[in-house]
N, C-alpha and C positions, 0 to 999 in steps of 0.2 A: 455737504453741499459746498462749503467753503474750500474743502480740499480739491473738489472738481474745478472750481474757478481758478484756484492757485495752480493746479496742474495745467490747465488750458493756457493760463498766462505764461507759465514757464516755457511751455512748448512753443507758443507764439513768439516769444522773445528769442528762443533758440533758433527757430526757423528764420526769423527776420535777420538775425545777426549772421547766420550762415549764408543767406542770400546776398547780403551786402559784401561779405568777404569774397564770395564767388565773383560778383560783378567787378570788384576791385582787382581781382586776379586777371580777368579778361581785359580790363582797362589798362592794366600794367603791361600785359602782353601786346596789346594794340599799340601802346606808346613805343614799346621796344621795336615793333615792326616798322612803325612810321619813322622812327629815328634812323633805323637801318636803311630804309628806302630813301630817305632824304640824303644820306651819305653815299648812296650808290651813284656811280657816274652817269651823267645824262647820255642818252643815246643820240648820236649824231644823225643827221638826215640820211647820210649814206647807209648807216646800219639799219635804220628804219626801212629804207628802200629795199634792203636785202632781206627784209622779213623778220628782223630781230625785234623782240618786244621786251618789256620789263618783267616778263614771266620768270626769267632766270634769276633776276635780282630778287624778286618776291620769294621764289623758292629758297634762295640762299638766306633771306632774312627770317624765314619761318622754320628753318631746319631744326632748331632746338626747341620748338614749341610742339606740344602733343597734338597729333592730327585730330583727335577728338575735340580739342579746343578750337582748332582752326575751322572745323565744320559746324561748330555749335552756333546757334542763332544769336547767342549773346555776343560772340566774337564779331558777328556782322554789325550788331548795334554799337559795340565799342569802337570798331574801325570807323563806322559812319560818324561817330561823335568826335573821335580823336583826329582822324585824317580822312575826311570824306572823299578826297580825290583818289583814294585807294579802294573805295567801297566796291566799285565795279570789278576791279582786278581780283579782289578778295572773293567776290561772289562767283566769278568764273573759276577760280582755283578751287574753292570749296566744293563746287559741283562735281569736280573730278576726283575727290577723295572718296 
């Protein structure tokens, strides 16, 4: 009986620690994306009028991040937390993956 409790405890700790590491990985990637986007040049009114959007900047900023991470629900949560102004852009992009 004690062995069962011990086994359940070890499994619980292992799953909890893996979950936290996973979230930290998404938060780190979200921070990287946000920093990249903040360094991207602002679009002028002329460029916006021509139909240019920040999609190209976003695509450039996520190019080194695994597509499975980008489309993962945790990435959406991390982006919403780290830089909520990019949440909508991320959601649109993730739909197309």
